[in-house]
N, C-alpha and C positions, 0 to 999 in steps of 0.2 A: 551274652549280648541279645540285643533287642533291636527293634525299628524306633526311630525318631522322628519327629515332624520339626521341620526346620522354617527359616524366615520366609520363604513364599507363603506359608499359610497365614501368617499374621496379617488380621483384619480382612480375611478372606472366608475363613470357617465354611468350605464347601459342603463337609459332611458326608461325601460321597463314602469315604473310607470307614465312617461309622456303619453303614449298611452293608459293607464288605465284611466286617469284623466278626469271624465267629465266635471271639470270646468276650466281647462287650468290653475292651480294655481301653478304648479311646473316649478320652472325656473332655469336656468343654471348659475352656477357661474364657475370659472376657474377651481376648483378643486371638486365641489360637486353639486348636486342638491339642491335645497332650495323650502319648502312649503310656499307659503305666507299665513298667518293664517288669513288674512283679506278675502282672496277669497275661502279657503278650506271651503268645506261643510260638513266635518266630515263624508264622506260616507264609506272611509276606500278601496276604490277600489285599491288604489297604493300598500298597505301594502302585500297582497299575492303574488304580482308579483314579489317584489323585490327579485332578486337571491342571495343577502348577508344579507337578514334580516335587513337592515338598517332603515327601517321605523317604528316608533313606536308612540302610543299615548303621547300626551304631558305629562302626568303624569305617564308614563310607561317606560322611557327612563330609560336604566340600570345606576346604579350610576358610572360605569367605564366612561362613556359618558355624565355626568351630565352637563357639558359645552353646549352640543348642544341640551339641553331642551329647551334654549332660542335662540339660535343663527340664526334659521331662523325668528323668531320675530324680533330681534336686526338688522339683515342684511337689513329687509326691511325697519326700521326705517331709515338707513343710505342710501340707495339706492335710486334712484328716478325712481323706476319701478313698475309698476302695470297695471291693466287692461287688463290681458292675458299675458302669458308666451309666447306663439307662436309667438306674435309680437315684444318681448322685445329683443331677442338676448341673447347672453352671458352677464352676468353681469360684471361690472368693476372690483369688486373685492370681494373676499371670506370675511367671518366674521374672525375675527382674531383668534377664536380656531380652525378655519379650516387652516389658513395660518402658524398658529404654529406646524401643524402636520407634522412629517417628510415625506418626498415624499417616496411612495411606489415603490419598484423596480418592474419593468416590469417582467413578467414571465408569 
């Protein structure tokens, strides 16, 4: 089990979670942040600092965002990134469930 970042993060990417993560496992995608499940130690430090409450324990993702329950895991299966987010830069592509989201209006 691990934490995942769901729909409220899409087009926001506040990054407060990155500052709290003690193991550097939160990577930046073009439209949202992703938690690498192979690097996450389930400490939960990221969850309370998320300003839009987008971070959930893997089996607690709300039904309305069910596609996000596996998005973080699947995006790392496709992307060639690991070994710490701070050195990785922005990932080349988002998971298809994120890419399919309508772009949020700036406001």
